[in-house]
C-alpha positions as CSV (number, residue, x, y, z in Angstrom):
1,X,-0.2,-6.5,33.2
2,X,-1.3,-9.4,35.4
3,X,0.7,-10.5,38.4
4,X,2.0,-14.0,37.8
5,X,4.8,-16.1,39.2
6,X,6.5,-15.0,42.4
7,X,4.4,-11.8,42.5
8,X,0.9,-13.4,42.2
9,X,0.2,-13.2,45.9
10,X,1.7,-9.7,46.2
11,X,-1.4,-7.5,45.8
12,X,-0.5,-4.4,47.8
13,X,-3.7,-2.6,46.8
14,X,-6.4,-5.1,47.7
15,X,-8.9,-2.3,48.2
16,X,-8.7,-1.5,44.5
17,X,-7.8,-4.9,43.1
18,X,-10.2,-7.5,41.8
19,X,-11.0,-10.8,43.3
20,X,-10.1,-12.6,40.1
21,X,-6.9,-14.6,40.2
22,X,-4.3,-14.0,37.5
23,X,-3.2,-16.9,35.5
24,X,-0.3,-17.7,33.1
25,X,-2.6,-17.3,30.2
26,X,-3.4,-13.8,31.2
27,X,0.3,-13.1,31.5
28,X,0.9,-14.6,28.0
29,X,-2.0,-12.7,26.5
30,X,-0.7,-9.4,27.9
31,X,2.8,-10.0,26.5
32,X,1.4,-11.2,23.2
33,X,-0.5,-7.9,22.8
34,X,2.6,-6.0,23.7
35,X,4.7,-7.9,21.1
36,X,2.0,-7.3,18.4
37,X,2.0,-3.5,19.1
38,X,5.8,-3.4,19.0
39,X,5.9,-5.3,15.7
40,X,3.3,-3.0,14.3
41,X,5.3,0.1,15.3
42,X,8.5,-1.4,13.9
43,X,6.7,-2.1,10.6
44,X,5.4,1.5,10.5
45,X,8.9,2.8,11.2
46,X,10.3,0.6,8.4
47,X,7.7,1.9,6.0
48,X,8.6,5.4,6.9
49,X,12.3,4.8,6.4
50,X,11.6,3.2,3.0
51,X,9.6,6.2,2.0
52,X,12.4,8.5,2.9
53,X,14.9,6.4,1.0
54,X,12.7,6.5,-2.1
55,X,12.3,10.2,-1.8
56,X,16.1,10.6,-1.4
57,X,16.8,8.4,-4.5
58,X,14.3,10.3,-6.6
59,X,15.6,13.7,-5.5
60,X,19.2,12.6,-6.2
61,X,18.2,11.4,-9.7
62,X,16.3,14.6,-10.4
63,X,19.3,16.7,-9.3
64,X,21.7,14.6,-11.4
65,X,19.4,15.0,-14.4
66,X,19.1,18.7,-13.9
67,X,22.9,19.1,-13.6
68,X,23.5,16.9,-16.6
69,X,21.0,18.8,-18.7
70,X,22.6,22.1,-17.8
71,X,26.0,20.7,-18.6
72,X,24.6,19.3,-21.9
73,X,24.2,22.9,-23.2
74,X,27.9,23.4,-22.6
75,X,29.1,19.9,-23.5
76,X,26.7,19.2,-26.3
77,X,24.8,16.1,-25.3
78,X,22.4,15.3,-28.0
79,X,19.2,14.5,-26.0
80,X,17.9,13.8,-22.5
81,X,18.1,10.1,-23.3
82,X,21.8,10.5,-23.8
83,X,22.0,12.3,-20.5
84,X,20.1,9.6,-18.7
85,X,22.3,6.9,-20.2
86,X,25.2,8.5,-18.3
87,X,23.4,8.6,-15.0
88,X,24.2,5.7,-12.7
89,X,20.9,4.5,-11.1
90,X,21.2,2.4,-8.0
91,X,18.0,0.9,-6.7
């Protein structure tokens, strides 16, 4: 990241440094790029968490349906539609 502000004159490695002076716009561009990459990573993490949530809900519903269908043989539910009407679905 460019050296700006109090550290603009502090170039301890002049041998490897460039002769170009850093400006505030360089500093702002560098931080803008960092913020964009951070926002992108946050969005990817959010999408992943949403996918896991969806998988969890679907698995829970399938498990509930399986249990209710197996109980229906014992309790005498008339159809899978009747079973699903008793399942509480939260989305």
